Structure formats: C-alpha cells, structure tokens
C-alpha positions in Angstrom: 0.0 0.0 0.0 1.3 3.4 -1.0 1.4 5.7 2.0 -0.6 8.9 1.7 1.0 12.3 2.3 0.0 14.1 5.4 -2.6 16.9 4.9 -1.4 20.4 4.2 -1.1 22.8 7.1 -4.4 24.6 6.2 -6.3 21.4 5.8 -4.9 20.1 9.1 -6.0 23.2 10.9 -9.5 22.9 9.4 -9.7 19.3 10.4 -8.6 20.0 14.0 -11.1 22.9 14.2 -14.0 20.6 13.0 -13.0 17.9 15.4 -12.9 20.4 18.3 -16.3 21.7 17.5 -17.7 18.2 17.3 -16.2 17.2 20.7 -17.6 20.4 22.2 -21.1 19.7 20.9 -20.9 16.1 22.2 -19.7 17.3 25.7 -22.5 19.8 25.8 -25.2 17.3 24.9 -23.9 14.8 27.5 -23.8 17.5 30.2 -27.4 18.6 29.5 -28.6 15.0 29.6 -26.8 14.3 32.9 -28.1 17.6 34.3 -31.7 16.8 33.3 -31.4 13.3 34.9 -30.0 14.8 38.1 -32.8 17.3 38.3 -35.4 14.7 37.7 -34.0 12.6 40.5 -33.8 15.5 42.8 -37.4 16.5 42.3 -38.6 12.9 42.5 -39.9 13.0 38.9 -38.3 9.6 38.0 -39.8 7.7 40.9 -43.0 9.8 41.2 -44.1 12.2 43.9 -42.4 11.6 47.3 -44.2 14.3 49.3 -46.9 12.9 51.7 -50.4 14.1 51.1 -50.6 15.5 54.7 -47.2 17.2 54.6 -47.0 20.5 56.5 -44.0 22.7 56.3 -42.3 23.6 59.6 -39.2 25.5 60.7 -37.4 26.9 57.8 -40.0 25.5 55.5 -42.9 27.1 57.4 -45.5 28.5 55.1 -44.3 26.4 52.1 -47.2 24.4 50.7 -47.1 20.9 49.4 -47.8 22.3 45.9 -44.8 24.6 46.2 -42.6 21.6 47.1 -43.8 19.7 44.0 -42.8 22.4 41.5 -39.9 21.9 39.2 -36.8 24.0 39.6 -36.0 26.3 36.8 -32.3 27.2 36.0 -31.1 29.9 33.7 -27.6 30.2 32.4 -26.2 33.7 31.6 -22.9 34.8 30.2 -20.7 37.6 31.6 -20.8 40.7 29.3 -17.4 40.0 27.7 -18.3 36.4 27.0 -21.7 37.5 25.5 -19.8 40.0 23.2 -17.4 37.3 22.1 -20.2 34.9 21.3 -21.9 37.7 19.2 -18.7 38.3 17.3 -18.2 34.6 16.6 -21.8 34.4 15.3 -21.4 37.4 13.1 -18.1 36.4 11.6 -19.6 33.0 10.9 -22.0 34.7 8.4 -19.1 35.8 6.3 -17.6 33.3 3.9 -14.1 34.6 4.2 -14.1 34.4 8.0 -16.3 31.4 9.0 -13.7 28.6 8.3 -10.8 29.7 10.5 -10.7 30.3 14.3 -12.1 33.4 15.9 -9.6 36.2 15.7 -10.7 38.9 18.1 -7.7 41.2 17.2 -8.6 41.2 13.5 -12.2 41.9 14.2 -11.2 44.8 16.5 -9.1 46.3 13.8 -12.0 46.0 11.4 -14.9 47.2 13.6 -13.0 49.9 15.4 -11.4 51.1 12.2 -7.8 50.7 13.4 -4.8 50.6 11.1 -4.2 47.1 9.6 -1.0 46.6 11.7 -2.2 48.2 14.9 -1.6 46.3 18.1 -4.8 45.2 19.8 -4.2 45.4 23.6 -6.7 44.7 26.4 -8.0 48.3 26.3 -8.9 47.8 22.6 -10.6 44.5 23.4 -12.6 46.1 26.1 -13.6 48.9 23.7 -14.7 46.3 21.2 -16.7 44.3 23.7 -18.4 47.5 25.0 -19.3 48.5 21.5 -20.8 45.1 20.8 -22.9 45.3 24.0 -24.2 48.8 23.1 -24.9 47.8 19.5 -26.8 44.7 20.7 -29.0 46.9 22.9 -29.6 49.3 20.0 -30.5 46.5 17.6 -27.4 47.1 15.5 -25.4 43.9 16.1 -26.8 42.1 13.1 -23.5 42.0 11.0 -19.9 43.1 11.2 -20.9 45.9 8.8 -23.5 47.2 11.2 -21.1 47.1 14.1 -18.6 49.1 12.0 -21.3 51.6 11.0 -22.4 51.9 14.7 -18.8 52.7 15.7 -18.6 55.5 13.1 -22.0 56.8 14.3 -20.7 56.9 17.8 -17.6 58.8 16.6 -19.8 61.6 15.4 -19.9 60.9 11.6 -23.7 61.1 11.7 -24.1 63.7 14.4 -27.1 66.0 13.7 -24.9 69.1 14.3 -21.8 67.8 12.4 -19.7 70.5 10.9 -19.6 69.1 7.4 -23.0 69.4 5.8 -25.1 70.6 2.9 -27.5 73.5 2.6 -30.2 74.3 0.0 -31.3 77.9 -0.1 -29.3 78.5 3.1 -31.2 75.8 5.0 -29.4 72.7 6.3 -30.5 69.5 4.5 -29.7 65.8 5.0 -26.7 64.3 3.2 -23.1 63.3 3.8 -20.5 65.8 2.7 -17.2 64.0 2.7 -15.6 65.8 -0.3 -16.5 69.4 -0.6 -16.1 72.4 1.7 -17.3 72.1 5.3 -20.6 73.8 4.6 -21.7 73.3 1.0 -24.6 75.1 -0.7 -26.2 72.7 -3.3 -27.7 73.6 -6.6 -30.0 70.6 -7.0 -31.8 71.3 -10.3 -28.8 71.2 -12.7 -25.6 69.3 -13.5 -22.5 70.6 -15.2 -20.4 68.7 -17.7 -16.7 69.4 -17.0 -13.7 68.7 -19.2 -10.1 68.6 -18.3 -8.1 71.3 -20.2 -4.6 70.8 -21.4 -3.2 72.5 -18.3 -5.2 70.1 -16.0 -7.9 72.6 -15.0 -11.6 71.7 -15.2 -13.8 73.9 -17.3 -17.6 73.8 -17.9 -18.5 72.7 -21.4 -22.2 72.2 -20.9 -25.1 72.2 -18.4 -28.1 70.0 -18.3 -31.1 69.6 -16.0 -30.5 67.1 -13.2 -31.8 63.6 -14.1 -33.3 62.9 -10.7 -36.6 64.3 -9.4 -36.2 67.7 -7.9 -39.5 68.1 -6.1 -37.7 67.4 -2.8 -34.0 68.0 -2.1 -32.0 64.8 -2.9 -30.0 63.1 -0.2 -26.5 63.6 -1.6 -23.3 61.7 -0.7 -20.2 63.4 -1.9 -17.0 61.3 -1.4 -14.0 59.9 -3.1 -14.2 56.2 -3.9 -15.3 53.7 -6.6 -18.0 51.1 -7.1 -16.6 48.9 -4.4 -15.5 51.4 -1.7 -16.2 54.9 -0.4 -13.9 57.1 1.6 -15.6 58.6 4.7 -14.2 61.7 6.5 -14.3 61.6 10.3 -14.9 64.6 12.5 -11.2 64.7 13.4 -10.3 65.1 9.7 -9.0 61.6 9.2 -10.3 59.4 6.4 -11.5 55.8 6.5 -12.2 53.5 3.5 -15.5 51.8 3.8 -16.6 48.7 1.9 -20.0 48.5 0.3 -21.7 46.8 3.2 -20.5 49.2 5.8 -21.2 52.3 3.7 -24.8 51.1 3.0 -25.4 50.5 6.7 -24.1 53.9 7.6 -26.2 55.8 5.0 -29.3 53.7 6.0 -28.8 54.7 9.6 -28.6 58.4 8.8 -31.6 58.2 6.5 -33.6 56.5 9.2 -32.6 59.2 11.7 -33.5 62.0 9.3 -37.0 60.5 8.4 -36.8 61.6 4.8 -40.0 62.1 2.8 -41.2 59.3 0.6 -39.7 59.6 -2.9 -36.5 61.4 -1.8 -33.8 60.5 -4.3 -30.3 59.4 -3.2 -27.6 60.9 -5.4 -24.1 59.5 -5.2 -21.4 62.1 -6.1 -18.8 59.3 -6.0 -16.6 58.5 -9.0 -17.7 55.4 -11.0 -20.2 54.4 -8.3 -22.4 52.8 -10.9 -19.5 50.9 -12.6 -19.3 47.1 -12.6 -22.5 45.3 -11.7 -24.2 48.2 -9.9 -23.7 46.4 -6.5 -23.3 49.6 -4.5 -26.4 51.6 -5.7 -28.6 48.5 -5.8 -27.6 47.4 -2.3 -28.2 51.0 -1.0 -31.6 51.1 -2.8 -32.8 47.8 -1.3 -31.5 48.8 2.2 -33.2 52.2 2.2 -36.3 51.7 0.0 -35.3 54.7 -2.0 -34.1 55.1 -5.6 -30.4 55.7 -5.9 -28.8 57.7 -8.7 -25.2 56.9 -9.5 -22.9 57.6 -12.5 -20.9 55.0 -14.3 -18.2 57.6 -15.1 -16.6 60.2 -13.0 -19.1 62.1 -10.9 -18.0 64.8 -8.5 -19.1 67.8 -6.5 -18.2 70.9 -8.6 -18.2 74.5 -7.6 -20.4 77.0 -9.5 -21.0 80.7 -9.5 -21.9 82.3 -6.2 -20.3 79.6 -4.2 -22.9 77.0 -4.8 -22.1 73.4 -5.9 -23.7 70.9 -8.2 -23.2 67.2 -8.8 -21.3 67.2 -12.0 -19.6 64.8 -14.4 -16.1 64.9 -15.7 -14.7 64.0 -19.2 -11.1 62.9 -19.3 -9.1 61.8 -22.3 -9.3 58.0 -22.9 -11.8 57.6 -20.0 -15.4 56.6 -20.8 -17.8 59.4 -20.0 -20.5 57.1 -18.6 -24.1 58.0 -17.7 -26.4 58.5 -14.8 -28.3 55.3 -13.8 -31.3 55.1 -11.5 -31.4 52.0 -9.3 -34.9 51.6 -7.7 -35.3 49.1 -4.8 -35.7 45.4 -5.8 -33.1 45.2 -8.6 -30.5 43.1 -6.8 -30.5 39.3 -6.5 -29.0 39.5 -3.0 -31.8 41.4 -1.4 -31.4 41.2 2.4 -28.3 39.0 2.0 -25.9 41.7 3.0 -28.3 43.6 5.3 -30.8 42.0 7.6 -33.0 45.0 8.4 -35.3 47.2 6.3 -35.0 50.9 6.7 -38.2 51.0 8.6 -36.6 49.0 11.4 -33.1 50.4 11.3 -31.2 51.5 14.4 -31.0 55.2 14.9 -27.7 56.8 16.1 -29.7 59.4 17.9 -32.0 57.1 19.9 -29.6 54.1 20.2 -32.5 51.7 19.7 -34.5 50.3 16.9 -36.6 53.2 15.5 -40.0 52.8 13.8 -40.3 54.0 10.2 
C-alpha cells in the first residue's frame, strides 16, 4: 500500500477545528442529559411524587405548601458581558464566507470594527472597547452583522451627528446628506448638473449644463466622497479618512436616513466617481436597504463649484476615460436582497436614539 501524504497545514487546521467543535457539541449534549437526569432525581420525577399528602412545612419551610414543594426547579444560564460579546462576534463572523472557516480572531475583528490601522496592536483596552461597543450595539439592535457594528462605531464617533460641521444646505437651509468631499458647509444647486472637461493645463472647465436627471420636487440626499464602485472614503470629525466597503457604507447611510426621516420619494444621489460601474452592486444594495431610488454615475461624478459659491453634482470628461451615464437604481433590482443587510430601513437603528426606530 502506498502511504498517503499528510494533509497540508491549512487542511490540518481545518480538520482539527472541526474535530474540536464536534467534541464540544458532544460534551454539551452529555452535560445537558446528565443535568436533566440529576434534576429529575432531585425532584422525584423519575420515581413519582415523594411528598406525603398530609405534609405541612415547619421550621425553615414554614408556610411552604405541598404544591410549592412539588414544583420543578428552573435554572437559567447567563454569560458575563465579555463572553456574550465574544459569542456575538463569533456568530457574526460565521455569516461571512471569508471568516467562517478559521478560528475566531478577536484582534482582526477589533481592527475592522474599530477602524484601526491594519498593523495596529490590539491590547486589552482595545478589546474592552470592542466588547463594550458590541454590548451597546446589541442593545440598540445594531449587532446584526460586522458591517452594522462598523457603522455603529462610526456613528458613535460623530460621523452622523445632527450638528456635524460638514453638511449641505439648499437655499441656506441645512438638508440631509453626507459631505465627505466638498467644503465644510456646501450650498447645493440641485436642479442642474454641469459637464466638466479637463483642459490641457489640467484645470476643469464647464463645457455644458443640463437639468438634473433625478426628481427635484424634494432636495435629494447627496453623498459626496472619493471612492469607486466597491469602496467609499468617509471623513471623520477629526479630519481623518476611513475607507468603507459597500456593506458598511450602505449600513451607515441607511442609519442616517432612518434618523432623518426623509419624505417618501427622496432620491439618493451619489457624487462618487464610478459608483455605478461594474454590476451596480453599490447603488442597488443601497436602494434595497433604504427603500429609495439611488442615482449613480458609471463615469466620474464629482461635486463641482459653481457661481456664487454653490455646488452641483457634475460629471467629468477625461481623455481616454469613458464618459459614462447616470443610472437610476430603484429598490428590488438586486438578486441579493437582504443578503448583506438584515433589516429594512423601517426598522433600522437610529444613532440618535440608540435603539430600533420605527419608520
């Protein structure tokens, strides 16, 4: 017989992990069976009632009736806060294909959820911060995925604060939206869009103006940011930037829209370069998550400055770069509806109330 080669390191780790889980489940099952048997014996359930019909409690048992003595004991098992947080993290990472196979890596999850640098050391303080965040998110109904935990952390850092410094205005009045690209306070011109072209010296010049393709009956919810179809760069109150994946970005915007209580039919406009490129994952996921139509451009969209200090959501033409077009993504166009996100906007957590908020 030809001897077989030992499994590779990765396969061996997976096999050991599977074996450990199986042994753990077996031990748990045996423990519960033995506990049930012991409780049954203690209460006299196996041999039948052992309390005499004329039994009367005396001494320490004075006032205890025969029916009280015949009741079954009820035990509850609770976990300390840190253990409960770890269990939640383990459950959530198990929902992600890339993380479910390996062992639980609390340090890696801390870097992701707390938006730490990739090589940052995760000490006990960072772990406690993570566990505390998980506990608060659980109480607020925001511990449904790792993306929602990350969005919850950003909300707590002030990214969605109602009085945040960076915001949009229309007609001088503050309006909902996320301004991560333009000036701190940006006045929007919502009814038109300029076509910009790069001149030989690198400057942008207006070569045309058209009416905005989205409905203008109500101010749109605009997100201006750097990024692409698979990532968006958020600006934090301290001026630092964090790159968000599609899931986390969608959860963060959904939380802000839930807090703002936007009128029905409000369009979401993404002033994010190439946000509608690829398979429209970003705008379609956002539309499904919020229940609103999302307008995104397959070319370079940006927030441009116009006369009088106002800004509009513009498009840019560059040499050898496709111009692209505006694409509307209404809810219900993605095949992964509710796969990334497990709430609807009507039941999203609100960063203001820290609890599930009705629509």
